[in-house]
PyMOL Python script that loads the backbone (N, CA, C, O; Angstrom):
from pymol import cmd

cmd.read_pdbstr("""\
ATOM      1  N   SER A   1       0.686  -1.147   0.154  1.00  0.00           N
ATOM      2  CA  SER A   1      -0.153   0.189   0.329  1.00  0.00           C
ATOM      3  C   SER A   1       1.015   1.091   0.006  1.00  0.00           C
ATOM      4  O   SER A   1       2.227   0.875   0.042  1.00  0.00           O
ATOM      5  N   ILE A   2       0.320   2.155  -0.316  1.00  0.00           N
ATOM      6  CA  ILE A   2       0.933   3.787  -0.142  1.00  0.00           C
ATOM      7  C   ILE A   2       1.684   3.951   1.246  1.00  0.00           C
ATOM      8  O   ILE A   2       2.856   4.206   1.525  1.00  0.00           O
ATOM      9  N   ARG A   3       0.604   3.717   1.969  1.00  0.00           N
ATOM     10  CA  ARG A   3       1.023   4.153   3.597  1.00  0.00           C
ATOM     11  C   ARG A   3       2.595   3.370   3.865  1.00  0.00           C
ATOM     12  O   ARG A   3       3.694   3.856   4.135  1.00  0.00           O
ATOM     13  N   TRP A   4       2.104   1.827   3.635  1.00  0.00           N
ATOM     14  CA  TRP A   4       3.671   1.003   4.089  1.00  0.00           C
ATOM     15  C   TRP A   4       4.693   1.825   3.333  1.00  0.00           C
ATOM     16  O   TRP A   4       5.695   2.194   3.946  1.00  0.00           O
ATOM     17  N   ALA A   5       4.510   2.195   1.868  1.00  0.00           N
ATOM     18  CA  ALA A   5       5.392   2.211   0.929  1.00  0.00           C
ATOM     19  C   ALA A   5       6.279   3.536   1.386  1.00  0.00           C
ATOM     20  O   ALA A   5       7.509   3.551   1.331  1.00  0.00           O
ATOM     21  N   SER A   6       5.429   4.698   1.867  1.00  0.00           N
ATOM     22  CA  SER A   6       6.012   5.985   2.411  1.00  0.00           C
ATOM     23  C   SER A   6       6.679   5.699   3.787  1.00  0.00           C
ATOM     24  O   SER A   6       7.556   6.434   4.241  1.00  0.00           O
ATOM     25  N   ARG A   7       6.320   4.840   4.281  1.00  0.00           N
ATOM     26  CA  ARG A   7       6.991   4.606   6.101  1.00  0.00           C
ATOM     27  C   ARG A   7       7.987   4.388   5.572  1.00  0.00           C
ATOM     28  O   ARG A   7       8.907   5.024   6.087  1.00  0.00           O
ATOM     29  N   GLY A   8       8.409   3.503   4.397  1.00  0.00           N
ATOM     30  CA  GLY A   8       9.773   2.589   4.499  1.00  0.00           C
ATOM     31  C   GLY A   8      10.476   3.798   3.466  1.00  0.00           C
ATOM     32  O   GLY A   8      11.705   3.742   3.426  1.00  0.00           O
ATOM     33  N   VAL A   9      10.039   4.527   2.902  1.00  0.00           N
ATOM     34  CA  VAL A   9      11.211   5.575   2.230  1.00  0.00           C
ATOM     35  C   VAL A   9      11.662   6.779   3.532  1.00  0.00           C
ATOM     36  O   VAL A   9      12.760   7.304   3.716  1.00  0.00           O
ATOM     37  N   ALA A  10      10.096   7.000   4.473  1.00  0.00           N
ATOM     38  CA  ALA A  10      10.547   8.128   5.469  1.00  0.00           C
ATOM     39  C   ALA A  10      11.525   7.349   6.763  1.00  0.00           C
ATOM     40  O   ALA A  10      11.966   8.039   7.682  1.00  0.00           O
ATOM     41  N   ARG A  11      11.748   6.070   6.701  1.00  0.00           N
ATOM     42  CA  ARG A  11      12.821   5.393   7.336  1.00  0.00           C
ATOM     43  C   ARG A  11      14.230   5.700   6.883  1.00  0.00           C
ATOM     44  O   ARG A  11      15.157   6.200   7.520  1.00  0.00           O
ATOM     45  N   VAL A  12      14.166   5.249   5.534  1.00  0.00           N
ATOM     46  CA  VAL A  12      15.444   5.554   4.723  1.00  0.00           C
ATOM     47  C   VAL A  12      15.847   6.948   5.100  1.00  0.00           C
ATOM     48  O   VAL A  12      16.910   7.171   5.679  1.00  0.00           O
ATOM     49  N   LEU A  13      15.007   7.868   4.776  1.00  0.00           N
ATOM     50  CA  LEU A  13      15.348   9.319   4.517  1.00  0.00           C
ATOM     51  C   LEU A  13      15.933   9.841   6.188  1.00  0.00           C
ATOM     52  O   LEU A  13      16.760  10.696   6.504  1.00  0.00           O
ATOM     53  N   ALA A  14      15.231   9.061   6.882  1.00  0.00           N
ATOM     54  CA  ALA A  14      15.808   9.606   8.482  1.00  0.00           C
ATOM     55  C   ALA A  14      16.770   9.151   9.168  1.00  0.00           C
ATOM     56  O   ALA A  14      17.247   9.571  10.223  1.00  0.00           O
ATOM     57  N   ALA A  15      17.206   7.761   8.162  1.00  0.00           N
ATOM     58  CA  ALA A  15      18.739   7.168   8.711  1.00  0.00           C
ATOM     59  C   ALA A  15      19.568   8.202   8.118  1.00  0.00           C
ATOM     60  O   ALA A  15      20.534   8.610   8.762  1.00  0.00           O
ATOM     61  N   ARG A  16      19.276   8.740   6.815  1.00  0.00           N
ATOM     62  CA  ARG A  16      20.263   9.206   5.974  1.00  0.00           C
ATOM     63  C   ARG A  16      20.559  10.599   6.575  1.00  0.00           C
ATOM     64  O   ARG A  16      21.709  11.024   6.695  1.00  0.00           O
ATOM     65  N   LYS A  17      19.431  11.300   6.954  1.00  0.00           N
ATOM     66  CA  LYS A  17      19.588  12.485   7.891  1.00  0.00           C
ATOM     67  C   LYS A  17      20.432  12.462   8.959  1.00  0.00           C
ATOM     68  O   LYS A  17      21.452  13.148   9.022  1.00  0.00           O
ATOM     69  N   VAL A  18      20.008  11.600   9.922  1.00  0.00           N
ATOM     70  CA  VAL A  18      20.817  11.048  11.177  1.00  0.00           C
ATOM     71  C   VAL A  18      22.505  10.979  10.676  1.00  0.00           C
ATOM     72  O   VAL A  18      23.334  11.607  11.335  1.00  0.00           O
ATOM     73  N   ALA A  19      22.912  10.201   9.513  1.00  0.00           N
ATOM     74  CA  ALA A  19      24.427   9.983   8.977  1.00  0.00           C
ATOM     75  C   ALA A  19      25.009  11.119   8.800  1.00  0.00           C
ATOM     76  O   ALA A  19      26.122  11.433   9.220  1.00  0.00           O
ATOM     77  N   ALA A  20      23.962  12.044   7.908  1.00  0.00           N
ATOM     78  CA  ALA A  20      24.570  12.897   7.669  1.00  0.00           C
ATOM     79  C   ALA A  20      25.002  14.491   8.753  1.00  0.00           C
ATOM     80  O   ALA A  20      25.614  15.543   8.567  1.00  0.00           O
ATOM     81  N   GLY A  21      24.145  13.744  10.046  1.00  0.00           N
ATOM     82  CA  GLY A  21      24.292  15.036  11.264  1.00  0.00           C
ATOM     83  C   GLY A  21      23.188  16.025  10.991  1.00  0.00           C
ATOM     84  O   GLY A  21      23.443  17.167  11.372  1.00  0.00           O
ATOM     85  N   ASP A  22      22.197  15.868  10.505  1.00  0.00           N
ATOM     86  CA  ASP A  22      20.804  16.634  10.366  1.00  0.00           C
ATOM     87  C   ASP A  22      20.202  16.770  11.731  1.00  0.00           C
ATOM     88  O   ASP A  22      20.077  15.620  12.151  1.00  0.00           O
ATOM     89  N   THR A  23      19.778  17.601  12.603  1.00  0.00           N
ATOM     90  CA  THR A  23      19.162  17.865  13.750  1.00  0.00           C
ATOM     91  C   THR A  23      17.665  17.649  13.558  1.00  0.00           C
ATOM     92  O   THR A  23      16.983  17.719  14.580  1.00  0.00           O
ATOM     93  N   SER A  24      17.026  17.386  12.350  1.00  0.00           N
ATOM     94  CA  SER A  24      15.671  17.683  12.281  1.00  0.00           C
ATOM     95  C   SER A  24      15.109  16.020  12.602  1.00  0.00           C
ATOM     96  O   SER A  24      13.913  15.757  12.728  1.00  0.00           O
ATOM     97  N   VAL A  25      15.827  15.349  12.668  1.00  0.00           N
ATOM     98  CA  VAL A  25      15.640  13.990  12.878  1.00  0.00           C
ATOM     99  C   VAL A  25      16.159  13.267  14.353  1.00  0.00           C
ATOM    100  O   VAL A  25      17.378  13.101  14.410  1.00  0.00           O
ATOM    101  N   LEU A  26      15.423  12.852  15.464  1.00  0.00           N
ATOM    102  CA  LEU A  26      15.640  12.590  16.552  1.00  0.00           C
ATOM    103  C   LEU A  26      16.536  11.038  16.751  1.00  0.00           C
ATOM    104  O   LEU A  26      16.015   9.995  16.354  1.00  0.00           O
ATOM    105  N   ALA A  27      17.593  11.040  17.250  1.00  0.00           N
ATOM    106  CA  ALA A  27      18.160  10.030  17.183  1.00  0.00           C
ATOM    107  C   ALA A  27      18.380   9.776  18.811  1.00  0.00           C
ATOM    108  O   ALA A  27      19.040  10.494  19.562  1.00  0.00           O
ATOM    109  N   VAL A  28      17.509   8.324  19.233  1.00  0.00           N
ATOM    110  CA  VAL A  28      17.899   8.003  20.460  1.00  0.00           C
ATOM    111  C   VAL A  28      19.102   7.208  20.831  1.00  0.00           C
ATOM    112  O   VAL A  28      18.613   6.080  20.898  1.00  0.00           O
ATOM    113  N   PRO A  29      20.153   7.102  21.066  1.00  0.00           N
ATOM    114  CA  PRO A  29      21.156   5.626  21.190  1.00  0.00           C
ATOM    115  C   PRO A  29      20.523   4.958  21.832  1.00  0.00           C
ATOM    116  O   PRO A  29      19.989   5.427  22.837  1.00  0.00           O
ATOM    117  N   LEU A  30      20.311   3.254  21.380  1.00  0.00           N
ATOM    118  CA  LEU A  30      20.069   2.222  22.220  1.00  0.00           C
ATOM    119  C   LEU A  30      20.655   2.078  23.545  1.00  0.00           C
ATOM    120  O   LEU A  30      20.035   1.505  24.441  1.00  0.00           O
ATOM    121  N   THR A  31      22.255   2.750  23.784  1.00  0.00           N
ATOM    122  CA  THR A  31      22.665   2.321  24.807  1.00  0.00           C
ATOM    123  C   THR A  31      22.485   3.399  26.058  1.00  0.00           C
ATOM    124  O   THR A  31      23.129   3.252  27.097  1.00  0.00           O
ATOM    125  N   VAL A  32      21.629   4.404  25.881  1.00  0.00           N
ATOM    126  CA  VAL A  32      21.140   5.244  26.917  1.00  0.00           C
ATOM    127  C   VAL A  32      19.517   5.044  27.133  1.00  0.00           C
ATOM    128  O   VAL A  32      18.942   5.888  27.820  1.00  0.00           O
ATOM    129  N   VAL A  33      18.803   4.018  26.602  1.00  0.00           N
ATOM    130  CA  VAL A  33      17.476   3.549  26.958  1.00  0.00           C
ATOM    131  C   VAL A  33      17.303   2.868  28.119  1.00  0.00           C
ATOM    132  O   VAL A  33      17.904   1.833  28.411  1.00  0.00           O
ATOM    133  N   SER A  34      16.451   3.457  28.825  1.00  0.00           N
ATOM    134  CA  SER A  34      16.216   3.226  29.943  1.00  0.00           C
ATOM    135  C   SER A  34      15.019   2.551  30.268  1.00  0.00           C
ATOM    136  O   SER A  34      14.949   1.836  31.267  1.00  0.00           O
ATOM    137  N   GLU A  35      13.901   2.759  29.354  1.00  0.00           N
ATOM    138  CA  GLU A  35      12.602   2.089  29.487  1.00  0.00           C
ATOM    139  C   GLU A  35      11.564   2.668  28.322  1.00  0.00           C
ATOM    140  O   GLU A  35      11.601   3.795  27.828  1.00  0.00           O
ATOM    141  N   VAL A  36      10.679   1.653  28.032  1.00  0.00           N
ATOM    142  CA  VAL A  36       9.913   2.043  26.657  1.00  0.00           C
ATOM    143  C   VAL A  36       8.516   1.657  27.063  1.00  0.00           C
ATOM    144  O   VAL A  36       8.220   0.627  27.669  1.00  0.00           O
ATOM    145  N   ARG A  37       7.691   2.599  26.660  1.00  0.00           N
ATOM    146  CA  ARG A  37       6.500   2.177  27.289  1.00  0.00           C
ATOM    147  C   ARG A  37       5.344   2.797  26.573  1.00  0.00           C
ATOM    148  O   ARG A  37       5.768   3.777  25.959  1.00  0.00           O
ATOM    149  N   THR A  38       4.124   2.643  26.405  1.00  0.00           N
ATOM    150  CA  THR A  38       3.086   3.419  25.446  1.00  0.00           C
ATOM    151  C   THR A  38       1.684   3.753  26.498  1.00  0.00           C
ATOM    152  O   THR A  38       1.178   3.271  27.512  1.00  0.00           O
ATOM    153  N   GLN A  39       1.489   4.656  25.744  1.00  0.00           N
ATOM    154  CA  GLN A  39      -0.050   5.315  26.606  1.00  0.00           C
ATOM    155  C   GLN A  39      -0.878   5.994  25.633  1.00  0.00           C
ATOM    156  O   GLN A  39      -0.259   6.496  24.696  1.00  0.00           O
ATOM    157  N   LYS A  40      -1.814   6.090  25.638  1.00  0.00           N
ATOM    158  CA  LYS A  40      -3.243   6.625  25.545  1.00  0.00           C
ATOM    159  C   LYS A  40      -3.622   8.025  25.951  1.00  0.00           C
ATOM    160  O   LYS A  40      -4.071   8.176  27.088  1.00  0.00           O
ATOM    161  N   ALA A  41      -3.484   9.162  25.082  1.00  0.00           N
ATOM    162  CA  ALA A  41      -4.184  10.313  25.482  1.00  0.00           C
ATOM    163  C   ALA A  41      -5.104  10.997  24.336  1.00  0.00           C
ATOM    164  O   ALA A  41      -5.120  10.523  23.200  1.00  0.00           O
ATOM    165  N   GLY A  42      -6.044  12.396  24.773  1.00  0.00           N
ATOM    166  CA  GLY A  42      -6.884  12.891  23.915  1.00  0.00           C
ATOM    167  C   GLY A  42      -8.018  12.360  23.937  1.00  0.00           C
ATOM    168  O   GLY A  42      -8.438  11.522  24.735  1.00  0.00           O
ATOM    169  N   LEU A  43      -8.505  12.805  23.117  1.00  0.00           N
ATOM    170  CA  LEU A  43     -10.011  12.829  22.900  1.00  0.00           C
ATOM    171  C   LEU A  43     -10.513  11.699  22.412  1.00  0.00           C
ATOM    172  O   LEU A  43     -11.487  11.163  22.942  1.00  0.00           O
ATOM    173  N   GLY A  44      -9.870  11.170  21.275  1.00  0.00           N
ATOM    174  CA  GLY A  44      -9.788   9.711  20.479  1.00  0.00           C
ATOM    175  C   GLY A  44      -8.831   8.827  21.198  1.00  0.00           C
ATOM    176  O   GLY A  44      -8.520   7.890  20.463  1.00  0.00           O
ATOM    177  N   LYS A  45      -8.232   8.773  22.388  1.00  0.00           N
ATOM    178  CA  LYS A  45      -7.503   8.309  22.779  1.00  0.00           C
ATOM    179  C   LYS A  45      -6.387   7.776  22.061  1.00  0.00           C
ATOM    180  O   LYS A  45      -6.308   6.549  21.989  1.00  0.00           O
ATOM    181  N   VAL A  46      -5.454   8.526  21.483  1.00  0.00           N
ATOM    182  CA  VAL A  46      -4.534   8.318  20.423  1.00  0.00           C
ATOM    183  C   VAL A  46      -3.320   7.375  21.099  1.00  0.00           C
ATOM    184  O   VAL A  46      -2.811   7.754  22.154  1.00  0.00           O
ATOM    185  N   PRO A  47      -2.944   6.328  20.556  1.00  0.00           N
ATOM    186  CA  PRO A  47      -1.806   5.659  21.240  1.00  0.00           C
ATOM    187  C   PRO A  47      -0.558   6.630  20.772  1.00  0.00           C
ATOM    188  O   PRO A  47      -0.579   7.253  19.711  1.00  0.00           O
ATOM    189  N   PHE A  48       0.783   6.678  21.931  1.00  0.00           N
ATOM    190  CA  PHE A  48       1.635   7.360  21.596  1.00  0.00           C
ATOM    191  C   PHE A  48       2.631   6.314  22.503  1.00  0.00           C
ATOM    192  O   PHE A  48       2.270   5.615  23.449  1.00  0.00           O
ATOM    193  N   LEU A  49       4.138   6.438  21.859  1.00  0.00           N
ATOM    194  CA  LEU A  49       5.257   5.788  22.402  1.00  0.00           C
ATOM    195  C   LEU A  49       6.028   6.605  23.475  1.00  0.00           C
ATOM    196  O   LEU A  49       6.085   7.810  23.229  1.00  0.00           O
ATOM    197  N   ILE A  50       6.633   6.187  24.616  1.00  0.00           N
ATOM    198  CA  ILE A  50       7.458   7.173  25.190  1.00  0.00           C
ATOM    199  C   ILE A  50       8.688   6.264  25.363  1.00  0.00           C
ATOM    200  O   ILE A  50       8.517   5.074  25.628  1.00  0.00           O
ATOM    201  N   ILE A  51      10.087   6.850  25.202  1.00  0.00           N
ATOM    202  CA  ILE A  51      11.213   6.546  25.392  1.00  0.00           C
ATOM    203  C   ILE A  51      11.764   7.015  26.599  1.00  0.00           C
ATOM    204  O   ILE A  51      11.315   8.137  26.831  1.00  0.00           O
ATOM    205  N   LEU A  52      12.668   6.573  27.598  1.00  0.00           N
ATOM    206  CA  LEU A  52      12.949   7.176  28.770  1.00  0.00           C
ATOM    207  C   LEU A  52      14.303   7.154  28.571  1.00  0.00           C
ATOM    208  O   LEU A  52      14.554   6.159  27.891  1.00  0.00           O
ATOM    209  N   THR A  53      15.183   7.694  28.801  1.00  0.00           N
ATOM    210  CA  THR A  53      16.605   7.565  28.812  1.00  0.00           C
ATOM    211  C   THR A  53      17.178   7.662  30.220  1.00  0.00           C
ATOM    212  O   THR A  53      16.463   8.213  31.057  1.00  0.00           O
ATOM    213  N   ALA A  54      18.499   7.153  30.637  1.00  0.00           N
ATOM    214  CA  ALA A  54      19.200   7.157  31.737  1.00  0.00           C
ATOM    215  C   ALA A  54      19.529   8.441  32.282  1.00  0.00           C
ATOM    216  O   ALA A  54      19.672   8.714  33.474  1.00  0.00           O
ATOM    217  N   THR A  55      19.628   9.144  31.372  1.00  0.00           N
ATOM    218  CA  THR A  55      19.460  10.945  31.835  1.00  0.00           C
ATOM    219  C   THR A  55      18.318  11.742  32.261  1.00  0.00           C
ATOM    220  O   THR A  55      18.179  12.894  32.672  1.00  0.00           O
ATOM    221  N   GLY A  56      17.416  10.590  31.990  1.00  0.00           N
ATOM    222  CA  GLY A  56      15.992  11.388  32.479  1.00  0.00           C
ATOM    223  C   GLY A  56      15.028  12.095  31.539  1.00  0.00           C
ATOM    224  O   GLY A  56      13.933  12.452  31.974  1.00  0.00           O
ATOM    225  N   ALA A  57      15.385  12.328  30.229  1.00  0.00           N
ATOM    226  CA  ALA A  57      14.798  12.605  29.036  1.00  0.00           C
ATOM    227  C   ALA A  57      13.732  11.628  28.582  1.00  0.00           C
ATOM    228  O   ALA A  57      13.803  10.400  28.614  1.00  0.00           O
ATOM    229  N   GLU A  58      12.824  12.314  28.192  1.00  0.00           N
ATOM    230  CA  GLU A  58      11.465  11.258  27.517  1.00  0.00           C
ATOM    231  C   GLU A  58      11.378  12.036  26.401  1.00  0.00           C
ATOM    232  O   GLU A  58      11.346  13.257  26.250  1.00  0.00           O
ATOM    233  N   HIS A  59      11.341  10.916  25.485  1.00  0.00           N
ATOM    234  CA  HIS A  59      10.809  11.105  23.914  1.00  0.00           C
ATOM    235  C   HIS A  59       9.686  10.731  23.752  1.00  0.00           C
ATOM    236  O   HIS A  59       9.346   9.733  24.389  1.00  0.00           O
ATOM    237  N   HIS A  60       8.609  11.443  22.767  1.00  0.00           N
ATOM    238  CA  HIS A  60       7.486  11.360  22.868  1.00  0.00           C
ATOM    239  C   HIS A  60       7.142  10.994  21.249  1.00  0.00           C
ATOM    240  O   HIS A  60       7.199  11.981  20.516  1.00  0.00           O
ATOM    241  N   PHE A  61       6.815   9.802  20.631  1.00  0.00           N
ATOM    242  CA  PHE A  61       6.445   9.833  19.372  1.00  0.00           C
ATOM    243  C   PHE A  61       4.886   9.398  19.129  1.00  0.00           C
ATOM    244  O   PHE A  61       4.382   8.353  19.542  1.00  0.00           O
ATOM    245  N   LEU A  62       4.528   9.954  18.717  1.00  0.00           N
ATOM    246  CA  LEU A  62       2.733  10.411  18.172  1.00  0.00           C
ATOM    247  C   LEU A  62       2.606   9.153  16.639  1.00  0.00           C
ATOM    248  O   LEU A  62       3.378   8.710  15.787  1.00  0.00           O
ATOM    249  N   ALA A  63       1.436   9.032  16.934  1.00  0.00           N
ATOM    250  CA  ALA A  63       0.755   8.280  15.883  1.00  0.00           C
ATOM    251  C   ALA A  63       1.904   7.185  14.728  1.00  0.00           C
ATOM    252  O   ALA A  63       2.326   7.277  13.575  1.00  0.00           O
ATOM    253  N   VAL A  64       2.021   6.269  15.793  1.00  0.00           N
ATOM    254  CA  VAL A  64       2.864   5.234  15.384  1.00  0.00           C
ATOM    255  C   VAL A  64       2.231   3.961  15.915  1.00  0.00           C
ATOM    256  O   VAL A  64       1.464   3.864  16.874  1.00  0.00           O
ATOM    257  N   ASN A  65       2.784   2.805  14.956  1.00  0.00           N
ATOM    258  CA  ASN A  65       2.223   1.361  15.315  1.00  0.00           C
ATOM    259  C   ASN A  65       2.982   0.813  16.539  1.00  0.00           C
ATOM    260  O   ASN A  65       4.036   0.212  16.331  1.00  0.00           O
ATOM    261  N   CYS A  66       2.483   0.990  17.938  1.00  0.00           N
ATOM    262  CA  CYS A  66       3.285   0.727  19.365  1.00  0.00           C
ATOM    263  C   CYS A  66       3.440  -0.499  19.139  1.00  0.00           C
ATOM    264  O   CYS A  66       4.607  -0.891  19.180  1.00  0.00           O
ATOM    265  N   ASP A  67       2.368  -1.510  18.830  1.00  0.00           N
ATOM    266  CA  ASP A  67       2.892  -2.820  19.017  1.00  0.00           C
ATOM    267  C   ASP A  67       3.973  -2.964  18.185  1.00  0.00           C
ATOM    268  O   ASP A  67       4.881  -3.515  18.807  1.00  0.00           O
ATOM    269  N   LYS A  68       4.375  -2.629  16.692  1.00  0.00           N
ATOM    270  CA  LYS A  68       5.417  -2.868  16.048  1.00  0.00           C
ATOM    271  C   LYS A  68       6.302  -2.358  16.908  1.00  0.00           C
ATOM    272  O   LYS A  68       7.051  -3.134  17.502  1.00  0.00           O
ATOM    273  N   TRP A  69       6.392  -0.697  17.176  1.00  0.00           N
ATOM    274  CA  TRP A  69       7.817  -0.254  17.743  1.00  0.00           C
ATOM    275  C   TRP A  69       8.023  -0.939  19.032  1.00  0.00           C
ATOM    276  O   TRP A  69       9.238  -0.974  19.223  1.00  0.00           O
ATOM    277  N   LEU A  70       7.438  -1.454  19.927  1.00  0.00           N
ATOM    278  CA  LEU A  70       7.747  -1.989  20.760  1.00  0.00           C
ATOM    279  C   LEU A  70       8.328  -3.162  20.584  1.00  0.00           C
ATOM    280  O   LEU A  70       9.374  -3.358  21.204  1.00  0.00           O
ATOM    281  N   ALA A  71       7.741  -4.340  19.605  1.00  0.00           N
ATOM    282  CA  ALA A  71       8.360  -5.647  19.231  1.00  0.00           C
ATOM    283  C   ALA A  71      10.004  -5.209  18.404  1.00  0.00           C
ATOM    284  O   ALA A  71      11.074  -5.776  18.626  1.00  0.00           O
ATOM    285  N   ASP A  72       9.786  -4.143  17.511  1.00  0.00           N
ATOM    286  CA  ASP A  72      11.256  -3.512  16.888  1.00  0.00           C
ATOM    287  C   ASP A  72      12.260  -3.188  18.113  1.00  0.00           C
ATOM    288  O   ASP A  72      13.400  -3.651  18.156  1.00  0.00           O
ATOM    289  N   LEU A  73      11.834  -2.529  18.886  1.00  0.00           N
ATOM    290  CA  LEU A  73      12.821  -2.050  20.128  1.00  0.00           C
ATOM    291  C   LEU A  73      13.310  -2.831  20.673  1.00  0.00           C
ATOM    292  O   LEU A  73      14.516  -2.876  20.914  1.00  0.00           O
ATOM    293  N   SER A  74      12.160  -3.941  21.117  1.00  0.00           N
ATOM    294  CA  SER A  74      12.921  -4.831  21.958  1.00  0.00           C
ATOM    295  C   SER A  74      13.867  -5.828  21.291  1.00  0.00           C
ATOM    296  O   SER A  74      14.719  -6.430  21.945  1.00  0.00           O
ATOM    297  N   LYS A  75      13.676  -6.017  19.781  1.00  0.00           N
ATOM    298  CA  LYS A  75      14.701  -6.895  19.411  1.00  0.00           C
ATOM    299  C   LYS A  75      15.984  -5.963  19.211  1.00  0.00           C
ATOM    300  O   LYS A  75      17.081  -6.505  19.345  1.00  0.00           O
ATOM    301  N   ALA A  76      15.939  -4.810  18.949  1.00  0.00           N
ATOM    302  CA  ALA A  76      16.914  -3.767  18.341  1.00  0.00           C
ATOM    303  C   ALA A  76      17.846  -3.733  19.901  1.00  0.00           C
ATOM    304  O   ALA A  76      19.047  -3.497  19.775  1.00  0.00           O
ATOM    305  N   LEU A  77      17.374  -3.934  21.159  1.00  0.00           N
ATOM    306  CA  LEU A  77      17.983  -3.548  22.589  1.00  0.00           C
ATOM    307  C   LEU A  77      18.621  -4.999  22.604  1.00  0.00           C
ATOM    308  O   LEU A  77      19.805  -5.216  22.345  1.00  0.00           O
ATOM    309  N   THR A  78      17.587  -6.068  22.975  1.00  0.00           N
ATOM    310  CA  THR A  78      18.229  -7.301  23.110  1.00  0.00           C
ATOM    311  C   THR A  78      19.693  -7.558  22.145  1.00  0.00           C
ATOM    312  O   THR A  78      20.843  -7.516  22.580  1.00  0.00           O
ATOM    313  N   ASP A  79      19.350  -7.778  20.996  1.00  0.00           N
ATOM    314  CA  ASP A  79      20.668  -7.810  20.229  1.00  0.00           C
ATOM    315  C   ASP A  79      21.865  -7.017  20.184  1.00  0.00           C
ATOM    316  O   ASP A  79      22.940  -7.253  19.631  1.00  0.00           O
ATOM    317  N   SER A  80      21.403  -5.819  21.016  1.00  0.00           N
ATOM    318  CA  SER A  80      22.503  -4.938  21.567  1.00  0.00           C
ATOM    319  C   SER A  80      23.169  -5.279  22.644  1.00  0.00           C
ATOM    320  O   SER A  80      24.304  -4.839  22.826  1.00  0.00           O
ATOM    321  N   GLY A  81      22.460  -6.266  23.682  1.00  0.00           N
ATOM    322  CA  GLY A  81      23.173  -6.918  24.883  1.00  0.00           C
ATOM    323  C   GLY A  81      22.323  -6.293  25.979  1.00  0.00           C
ATOM    324  O   GLY A  81      22.591  -6.469  27.167  1.00  0.00           O
ATOM    325  N   SER A  82      21.407  -5.640  25.610  1.00  0.00           N
ATOM    326  CA  SER A  82      20.350  -4.957  26.682  1.00  0.00           C
ATOM    327  C   SER A  82      19.322  -6.510  27.162  1.00  0.00           C
ATOM    328  O   SER A  82      19.122  -7.452  26.395  1.00  0.00           O
ATOM    329  N   GLN A  83      18.962  -6.439  28.154  1.00  0.00           N
ATOM    330  CA  GLN A  83      17.759  -7.231  28.729  1.00  0.00           C
ATOM    331  C   GLN A  83      16.273  -6.399  29.010  1.00  0.00           C
ATOM    332  O   GLN A  83      16.105  -5.340  29.615  1.00  0.00           O
ATOM    333  N   VAL A  84      15.458  -7.117  28.464  1.00  0.00           N
ATOM    334  CA  VAL A  84      13.957  -6.330  28.239  1.00  0.00           C
ATOM    335  C   VAL A  84      13.198  -7.287  28.986  1.00  0.00           C
ATOM    336  O   VAL A  84      13.394  -8.497  29.100  1.00  0.00           O
ATOM    337  N   SER A  85      12.462  -6.694  29.388  1.00  0.00           N
ATOM    338  CA  SER A  85      11.319  -7.716  30.096  1.00  0.00           C
ATOM    339  C   SER A  85       9.742  -7.030  29.117  1.00  0.00           C
ATOM    340  O   SER A  85       9.255  -5.955  29.468  1.00  0.00           O
ATOM    341  N   PRO A  86       9.318  -7.597  28.284  1.00  0.00           N
ATOM    342  CA  PRO A  86       8.143  -7.189  27.636  1.00  0.00           C
ATOM    343  C   PRO A  86       6.844  -7.234  28.188  1.00  0.00           C
ATOM    344  O   PRO A  86       6.526  -8.262  28.786  1.00  0.00           O
ATOM    345  N   SER A  87       6.061  -6.334  28.098  1.00  0.00           N
ATOM    346  CA  SER A  87       4.918  -6.573  28.617  1.00  0.00           C
ATOM    347  C   SER A  87       3.662  -5.843  27.564  1.00  0.00           C
ATOM    348  O   SER A  87       4.115  -5.218  26.605  1.00  0.00           O
ATOM    349  N   GLU A  88       2.570  -5.881  27.662  1.00  0.00           N
ATOM    350  CA  GLU A  88       1.587  -5.163  26.539  1.00  0.00           C
ATOM    351  C   GLU A  88       1.715  -3.758  26.675  1.00  0.00           C
ATOM    352  O   GLU A  88       1.111  -3.219  25.747  1.00  0.00           O
ATOM    353  N   VAL A  89       2.401  -2.688  27.663  1.00  0.00           N
ATOM    354  CA  VAL A  89       2.509  -1.601  27.700  1.00  0.00           C
ATOM    355  C   VAL A  89       3.922  -0.963  27.323  1.00  0.00           C
ATOM    356  O   VAL A  89       4.136   0.201  26.983  1.00  0.00           O
ATOM    357  N   GLY A  90       4.971  -2.164  27.489  1.00  0.00           N
ATOM    358  CA  GLY A  90       6.270  -1.604  27.482  1.00  0.00           C
ATOM    359  C   GLY A  90       7.284  -2.300  27.995  1.00  0.00           C
ATOM    360  O   GLY A  90       7.150  -3.513  27.834  1.00  0.00           O
ATOM    361  N   PHE A  91       8.290  -1.955  28.578  1.00  0.00           N
ATOM    362  CA  PHE A  91       9.624  -2.764  29.093  1.00  0.00           C
ATOM    363  C   PHE A  91      10.327  -2.115  29.794  1.00  0.00           C
ATOM    364  O   PHE A  91      10.448  -0.943  29.438  1.00  0.00           O
ATOM    365  N   PRO A  92      11.031  -2.515  30.969  1.00  0.00           N
ATOM    366  CA  PRO A  92      12.379  -1.393  31.235  1.00  0.00           C
ATOM    367  C   PRO A  92      13.338  -2.239  30.752  1.00  0.00           C
ATOM    368  O   PRO A  92      13.252  -3.452  30.560  1.00  0.00           O
ATOM    369  N   VAL A  93      14.610  -1.215  30.503  1.00  0.00           N
ATOM    370  CA  VAL A  93      15.770  -2.254  30.127  1.00  0.00           C
ATOM    371  C   VAL A  93      17.237  -1.964  31.058  1.00  0.00           C
ATOM    372  O   VAL A  93      17.620  -0.943  31.631  1.00  0.00           O
ATOM    373  N   LYS A  94      17.807  -3.221  30.943  1.00  0.00           N
ATOM    374  CA  LYS A  94      18.776  -3.383  32.031  1.00  0.00           C
ATOM    375  C   LYS A  94      19.979  -3.878  30.937  1.00  0.00           C
ATOM    376  O   LYS A  94      21.104  -4.169  31.346  1.00  0.00           O
TER     377      LYS A  94
END
""", "prot")
cmd.dss("prot")
cmd.show_as("cartoon", "prot")
cmd.util.cbc("prot")
cmd.orient("prot")
């Protein structure tokens, strides 16, 4: 579908921007992630993802597929040597 294709293009462009040092894209290193969780907010209860870092920073991502992001982040963190304990609403990272 067009939506799927546009997300794929957006991922590639975001990676290129990060590699080029463009500050318009937020890159959160996996080594500083301390917790990942989801929440719902607003009138339509729109789900959003929150990534907490070891420095206490919170990064909010709206209008994302939380289930997919949780699965992808869990895998990436595990592959990088972190321990995660997934639940339906997120996970702590050790």
